[in-house]
VMD Tcl script that builds the backbone (N, CA, C; Angstrom):
set m [mol new atoms 297]
animate dup $m
set s [atomselect $m all]
$s set {name element resname resid chain x y z} {
  {N N MET 1 A -118.245 99.264 -42.704}
  {CA C MET 1 A -117.267 99.224 -41.640}
  {C C MET 1 A -116.637 100.600 -41.432}
  {N N SER 2 A -116.436 101.338 -42.498}
  {CA C SER 2 A -115.768 102.628 -42.360}
  {C C SER 2 A -116.574 103.596 -41.507}
  {N N GLU 3 A -117.905 103.494 -41.535}
  {CA C GLU 3 A -118.703 104.398 -40.720}
  {C C GLU 3 A -118.588 104.063 -39.230}
  {N N GLN 4 A -118.257 102.835 -38.889}
  {CA C GLN 4 A -118.073 102.454 -37.491}
  {C C GLN 4 A -116.671 102.772 -36.980}
  {N N ALA 5 A -115.715 102.885 -37.868}
  {CA C ALA 5 A -114.317 103.048 -37.468}
  {C C ALA 5 A -114.080 104.307 -36.649}
  {N N ASP 6 A -114.828 105.354 -36.908}
  {CA C ASP 6 A -114.615 106.620 -36.209}
  {C C ASP 6 A -115.555 106.828 -35.028}
  {N N ARG 7 A -116.408 105.875 -34.745}
  {CA C ARG 7 A -117.375 106.022 -33.655}
  {C C ARG 7 A -116.890 105.270 -32.419}
  {N N PRO 8 A -116.681 105.976 -31.302}
  {CA C PRO 8 A -116.204 105.312 -30.088}
  {C C PRO 8 A -117.228 104.354 -29.486}
  {N N ASP 9 A -118.509 104.493 -29.845}
  {CA C ASP 9 A -119.547 103.622 -29.298}
  {C C ASP 9 A -119.944 102.492 -30.245}
  {N N SER 10 A -119.196 102.289 -31.330}
  {CA C SER 10 A -119.554 101.256 -32.305}
  {C C SER 10 A -119.100 99.871 -31.850}
  {N N MET 11 A -119.729 98.863 -32.428}
  {CA C MET 11 A -119.362 97.477 -32.138}
  {C C MET 11 A -117.937 97.207 -32.619}
  {N N LEU 12 A -117.546 97.799 -33.733}
  {CA C LEU 12 A -116.190 97.630 -34.245}
  {C C LEU 12 A -115.161 98.143 -33.229}
  {N N THR 13 A -115.410 99.299 -32.665}
  {CA C THR 13 A -114.500 99.862 -31.660}
  {C C THR 13 A -114.435 98.961 -30.431}
  {N N LEU 14 A -115.586 98.425 -30.008}
  {CA C LEU 14 A -115.619 97.510 -28.859}
  {C C LEU 14 A -114.780 96.262 -29.134}
  {N N TYR 15 A -114.950 95.657 -30.305}
  {CA C TYR 15 A -114.192 94.451 -30.643}
  {C C TYR 15 A -112.697 94.741 -30.755}
  {N N ARG 16 A -112.364 95.875 -31.329}
  {CA C ARG 16 A -110.943 96.233 -31.412}
  {C C ARG 16 A -110.341 96.396 -30.024}
  {N N ALA 17 A -111.063 97.017 -29.118}
  {CA C ALA 17 A -110.569 97.190 -27.744}
  {C C ALA 17 A -110.422 95.838 -27.048}
  {N N ALA 18 A -111.378 94.947 -27.263}
  {CA C ALA 18 A -111.305 93.618 -26.654}
  {C C ALA 18 A -110.108 92.830 -27.185}
  {N N LEU 19 A -109.887 92.877 -28.484}
  {CA C LEU 19 A -108.755 92.161 -29.071}
  {C C LEU 19 A -107.419 92.751 -28.631}
  {N N ALA 20 A -107.359 94.065 -28.523}
  {CA C ALA 20 A -106.122 94.698 -28.041}
  {C C ALA 20 A -105.840 94.287 -26.608}
  {N N ARG 21 A -106.865 94.252 -25.779}
  {CA C ARG 21 A -106.686 93.846 -24.381}
  {C C ARG 21 A -106.248 92.384 -24.310}
  {N N ARG 22 A -106.815 91.561 -25.154}
  {CA C ARG 22 A -106.460 90.132 -25.167}
  {C C ARG 22 A -104.980 89.926 -25.478}
  {N N ARG 23 A -104.447 90.747 -26.381}
  {CA C ARG 23 A -103.031 90.610 -26.743}
  {C C ARG 23 A -102.101 90.959 -25.579}
  {N N THR 24 A -102.542 91.799 -24.665}
  {CA C THR 24 A -101.656 92.277 -23.597}
  {C C THR 24 A -101.965 91.703 -22.216}
  {N N ASP 25 A -103.085 91.025 -22.061}
  {CA C ASP 25 A -103.498 90.536 -20.736}
  {C C ASP 25 A -103.361 89.015 -20.660}
  {N N PRO 26 A -102.447 88.525 -19.812}
  {CA C PRO 26 A -102.245 87.073 -19.709}
  {C C PRO 26 A -103.512 86.311 -19.315}
  {N N ASP 27 A -104.382 86.915 -18.490}
  {CA C ASP 27 A -105.608 86.229 -18.102}
  {C C ASP 27 A -106.509 85.965 -19.304}
  {N N LEU 28 A -106.472 86.823 -20.294}
  {CA C LEU 28 A -107.297 86.621 -21.486}
  {C C LEU 28 A -106.637 85.701 -22.501}
  {N N ARG 29 A -105.332 85.564 -22.429}
  {CA C ARG 29 A -104.639 84.685 -23.371}
  {C C ARG 29 A -104.548 83.266 -22.845}
  {N N ILE 30 A -104.228 83.115 -21.569}
  {CA C ILE 30 A -103.989 81.767 -21.044}
  {C C ILE 30 A -104.791 81.452 -19.783}
  {N N GLY 31 A -105.549 82.422 -19.291}
  {CA C GLY 31 A -106.321 82.205 -18.069}
  {C C GLY 31 A -107.424 81.183 -18.269}
  {N N ARG 32 A -107.630 80.387 -17.242}
  {CA C ARG 32 A -108.660 79.349 -17.263}
  {C C ARG 32 A -110.044 79.988 -17.140}
  {N N LEU 33 A -111.018 79.525 -17.902}
  {CA C LEU 33 A -112.392 79.998 -17.803}
  {C C LEU 33 A -113.108 79.224 -16.717}
  {N N GLN 34 A -113.781 79.950 -15.829}
  {CA C GLN 34 A -114.539 79.324 -14.740}
  {C C GLN 34 A -115.918 79.975 -14.681}
  {N N TRP 35 A -116.974 79.180 -14.875}
  {CA C TRP 35 A -118.335 79.717 -14.795}
  {C C TRP 35 A -118.628 80.126 -13.365}
  {N N VAL 36 A -119.375 81.203 -13.205}
  {CA C VAL 36 A -119.702 81.742 -11.887}
  {C C VAL 36 A -121.218 81.883 -11.786}
  {N N GLU 37 A -121.789 81.425 -10.684}
  {CA C GLU 37 A -123.220 81.614 -10.424}
  {C C GLU 37 A -123.441 83.060 -9.997}
  {N N ALA 38 A -124.285 83.780 -10.747}
  {CA C ALA 38 A -124.476 85.199 -10.463}
  {C C ALA 38 A -125.944 85.614 -10.516}
  {N N GLY 39 A -126.842 84.671 -10.570}
  {CA C GLY 39 A -128.265 85.003 -10.603}
  {C C GLY 39 A -128.945 84.446 -11.835}
  {N N GLU 40 A -130.262 84.478 -11.780}
  {CA C GLU 40 A -131.087 83.853 -12.817}
  {C C GLU 40 A -130.906 84.461 -14.202}
  {N N HIS 41 A -130.707 85.757 -14.286}
  {CA C HIS 41 A -130.656 86.430 -15.581}
  {C C HIS 41 A -129.260 86.943 -15.926}
  {N N VAL 42 A -128.254 86.286 -15.386}
  {CA C VAL 42 A -126.878 86.749 -15.580}
  {C C VAL 42 A -126.005 85.587 -16.050}
  {N N ILE 43 A -125.235 85.819 -17.088}
  {CA C ILE 43 A -124.191 84.879 -17.491}
  {C C ILE 43 A -122.884 85.471 -16.968}
  {N N ALA 44 A -122.165 84.688 -16.191}
  {CA C ALA 44 A -120.936 85.205 -15.577}
  {C C ALA 44 A -119.846 84.144 -15.638}
  {N N PHE 45 A -118.623 84.616 -15.900}
  {CA C PHE 45 A -117.471 83.730 -15.841}
  {C C PHE 45 A -116.237 84.539 -15.488}
  {N N ARG 46 A -115.261 83.831 -14.964}
  {CA C ARG 46 A -113.957 84.424 -14.662}
  {C C ARG 46 A -112.947 83.890 -15.645}
  {N N ARG 47 A -111.963 84.735 -15.936}
  {CA C ARG 47 A -110.791 84.307 -16.702}
  {C C ARG 47 A -109.595 84.655 -15.858}
  {N N GLY 48 A -108.814 83.650 -15.513}
  {CA C GLY 48 A -107.633 83.889 -14.704}
  {C C GLY 48 A -108.003 84.388 -13.327}
  {N N ASP 49 A -107.098 85.153 -12.717}
  {CA C ASP 49 A -107.284 85.620 -11.349}
  {C C ASP 49 A -108.093 86.902 -11.232}
  {N N ARG 50 A -108.115 87.716 -12.278}
  {CA C ARG 50 A -108.657 89.057 -12.114}
  {C C ARG 50 A -109.910 89.372 -12.914}
  {N N LEU 51 A -110.128 88.740 -14.030}
  {CA C LEU 51 A -111.193 89.164 -14.930}
  {C C LEU 51 A -112.513 88.455 -14.629}
  {N N LEU 52 A -113.575 89.262 -14.451}
  {CA C LEU 52 A -114.928 88.744 -14.282}
  {C C LEU 52 A -115.795 89.343 -15.376}
  {N N SER 53 A -116.445 88.506 -16.167}
  {CA C SER 53 A -117.346 88.956 -17.219}
  {C C SER 53 A -118.784 88.725 -16.755}
  {N N LEU 54 A -119.608 89.764 -16.889}
  {CA C LEU 54 A -121.021 89.678 -16.526}
  {C C LEU 54 A -121.864 90.123 -17.712}
  {N N THR 55 A -122.863 89.331 -18.075}
  {CA C THR 55 A -123.826 89.712 -19.101}
  {C C THR 55 A -125.205 89.704 -18.468}
  {N N ASN 56 A -125.861 90.855 -18.502}
  {CA C ASN 56 A -127.182 91.017 -17.899}
  {C C ASN 56 A -128.244 90.702 -18.945}
  {N N LEU 57 A -128.927 89.576 -18.779}
  {CA C LEU 57 A -129.998 89.182 -19.679}
  {C C LEU 57 A -131.371 89.531 -19.121}
  {N N GLY 58 A -131.403 90.128 -17.935}
  {CA C GLY 58 A -132.660 90.513 -17.303}
  {C C GLY 58 A -133.223 91.791 -17.896}
  {N N SER 59 A -134.377 92.174 -17.413}
  {CA C SER 59 A -135.047 93.370 -17.936}
  {C C SER 59 A -134.689 94.634 -17.157}
  {N N GLU 60 A -133.995 94.503 -16.040}
  {CA C GLU 60 A -133.624 95.642 -15.197}
  {C C GLU 60 A -132.106 95.748 -15.089}
  {N N PRO 61 A -131.592 96.970 -14.884}
  {CA C PRO 61 A -130.153 97.107 -14.626}
  {C C PRO 61 A -129.751 96.317 -13.386}
  {N N MET 62 A -128.533 95.798 -13.374}
  {CA C MET 62 A -128.074 95.017 -12.223}
  {C C MET 62 A -126.885 95.708 -11.562}
  {N N ALA 63 A -126.834 95.601 -10.247}
  {CA C ALA 63 A -125.708 96.149 -9.490}
  {C C ALA 63 A -124.469 95.316 -9.777}
  {N N LEU 64 A -123.331 95.958 -9.792}
  {CA C LEU 64 A -122.067 95.259 -10.015}
  {C C LEU 64 A -121.446 94.866 -8.685}
  {N N PRO 65 A -120.705 93.766 -8.664}
  {CA C PRO 65 A -119.986 93.388 -7.453}
  {C C PRO 65 A -118.801 94.337 -7.233}
  {N N ASP 66 A -118.191 94.254 -6.068}
  {CA C ASP 66 A -116.988 95.039 -5.808}
  {C C ASP 66 A -115.950 94.744 -6.873}
  {N N HIS 67 A -115.284 95.788 -7.337}
  {CA C HIS 67 A -114.273 95.612 -8.379}
  {C C HIS 67 A -113.277 96.758 -8.316}
  {N N HIS 68 A -112.135 96.534 -8.950}
  {CA C HIS 68 A -111.081 97.549 -8.993}
  {C C HIS 68 A -111.229 98.470 -10.185}
  {N N GLY 69 A -111.939 98.032 -11.213}
  {CA C GLY 69 A -112.112 98.862 -12.395}
  {C C GLY 69 A -112.845 98.116 -13.483}
  {N N ILE 70 A -113.290 98.867 -14.464}
  {CA C ILE 70 A -113.961 98.295 -15.629}
  {C C ILE 70 A -112.924 98.125 -16.731}
  {N N VAL 71 A -112.782 96.911 -17.197}
  {CA C VAL 71 A -111.847 96.610 -18.277}
  {C C VAL 71 A -112.482 96.977 -19.612}
  {N N LEU 72 A -113.743 96.604 -19.785}
  {CA C LEU 72 A -114.445 96.833 -21.047}
  {C C LEU 72 A -115.937 96.761 -20.763}
  {N N SER 73 A -116.712 97.560 -21.449}
  {CA C SER 73 A -118.162 97.531 -21.305}
  {C C SER 73 A -118.803 97.728 -22.669}
  {N N SER 74 A -119.873 96.965 -22.930}
  {CA C SER 74 A -120.542 97.082 -24.226}
  {C C SER 74 A -121.406 98.340 -24.310}
  {N N THR 75 A -121.636 98.970 -23.182}
  {CA C THR 75 A -122.423 100.205 -23.130}
  {C C THR 75 A -122.101 100.934 -21.830}
  {N N PRO 76 A -122.337 102.217 -21.763}
  {CA C PRO 76 A -122.101 102.915 -20.491}
  {C C PRO 76 A -123.006 102.376 -19.377}
  {N N LEU 77 A -122.490 102.384 -18.175}
  {CA C LEU 77 A -123.284 101.972 -17.022}
  {C C LEU 77 A -124.339 103.039 -16.734}
  {N N VAL 78 A -125.408 102.622 -16.049}
  {CA C VAL 78 A -126.475 103.536 -15.658}
  {C C VAL 78 A -126.435 103.654 -14.139}
  {N N HIS 79 A -125.952 104.776 -13.643}
  {CA C HIS 79 A -125.793 104.992 -12.201}
  {C C HIS 79 A -125.010 103.851 -11.551}
  {N N GLY 80 A -123.976 103.399 -12.236}
  {CA C GLY 80 A -123.117 102.343 -11.710}
  {C C GLY 80 A -123.647 100.934 -11.897}
  {N N ALA 81 A -124.793 100.778 -12.562}
  {CA C ALA 81 A -125.397 99.457 -12.769}
  {C C ALA 81 A -125.292 99.062 -14.244}
  {N N LEU 82 A -125.262 97.756 -14.487}
  {CA C LEU 82 A -125.172 97.219 -15.846}
  {C C LEU 82 A -126.567 97.137 -16.456}
  {N N PRO 83 A -126.816 97.870 -17.551}
  {CA C PRO 83 A -128.144 97.825 -18.181}
  {C C PRO 83 A -128.474 96.435 -18.735}
  {N N SER 84 A -129.734 96.248 -19.050}
  {CA C SER 84 A -130.210 95.008 -19.651}
  {C C SER 84 A -129.528 94.774 -20.995}
  {N N ASP 85 A -129.293 93.501 -21.324}
  {CA C ASP 85 A -128.699 93.101 -22.614}
  {C C ASP 85 A -127.326 93.707 -22.849}
  {N N CYS 86 A -126.530 93.828 -21.798}
  {CA C CYS 86 A -125.192 94.399 -21.902}
  {C C CYS 86 A -124.194 93.524 -21.158}
  {N N THR 87 A -122.924 93.708 -21.513}
  {CA C THR 87 A -121.834 92.943 -20.905}
  {C C THR 87 A -120.769 93.896 -20.395}
  {N N VAL 88 A -120.155 93.507 -19.279}
  {CA C VAL 88 A -119.035 94.260 -18.729}
  {C C VAL 88 A -117.961 93.276 -18.303}
  {N N TRP 89 A -116.706 93.660 -18.513}
  {CA C TRP 89 A -115.564 92.910 -17.982}
  {C C TRP 89 A -115.018 93.729 -16.823}
  {N N LEU 90 A -114.907 93.110 -15.673}
  {CA C LEU 90 A -114.427 93.796 -14.485}
  {C C LEU 90 A -113.080 93.259 -14.046}
  {N N ASP 91 A -112.264 94.142 -13.516}
  {CA C ASP 91 A -111.015 93.758 -12.848}
  {C C ASP 91 A -111.388 93.587 -11.383}
  {N N VAL 92 A -111.376 92.347 -10.920}
  {CA C VAL 92 A -111.781 92.062 -9.532}
  {C C VAL 92 A -110.589 91.549 -8.743}
  {N N GLU 93 A -110.702 91.619 -7.455}
  {CA C GLU 93 A -109.612 91.159 -6.590}
  {C C GLU 93 A -109.458 89.651 -6.713}
  {N N PRO 94 A -108.224 89.163 -6.806}
  {CA C PRO 94 A -108.017 87.712 -6.862}
  {C C PRO 94 A -108.702 87.020 -5.697}
  {N N GLY 95 A -109.403 85.935 -6.013}
  {CA C GLY 95 A -110.090 85.166 -4.996}
  {C C GLY 95 A -111.560 85.540 -4.852}
  {N N ALA 96 A -111.956 86.726 -5.277}
  {CA C ALA 96 A -113.361 87.118 -5.205}
  {C C ALA 96 A -114.101 86.392 -6.318}
  {N N HIS 97 A -115.248 85.832 -6.008}
  {CA C HIS 97 A -115.952 85.098 -7.050}
  {C C HIS 97 A -117.450 85.295 -7.036}
  {N N SER 98 A -117.996 86.067 -6.156}
  {CA C SER 98 A -119.432 86.260 -6.153}
  {C C SER 98 A -119.789 87.519 -6.923}
  {N N ALA 99 A -120.926 87.464 -7.590}
  {CA C ALA 99 A -121.396 88.622 -8.353}
  {C C ALA 99 A -122.667 89.167 -7.764}
}
mol reanalyze $m
mol bondsrecalc $m
mol representation Tube
mol addrep $m
């Protein structure tokens, strides 16, 4: 674990960032989970009004829907697209639900 503690790209750092965000974001603490249809190779859900989580299970990078910002990403985006086998949490406009 100590070797991951100092690496900004480690799984430990990602989990720590996710847990810190959960403590401060009401949508992650009490927001309702709603599954979203986003394509054959995508797992997507919303939490509360703003958070959209997308996991790309396909073999190609996927374009992201309109969003206000990236809350958390398991890996850097590739030219603005989510690489295969990666997850991103997006801050999306309330009411938007398509991916």
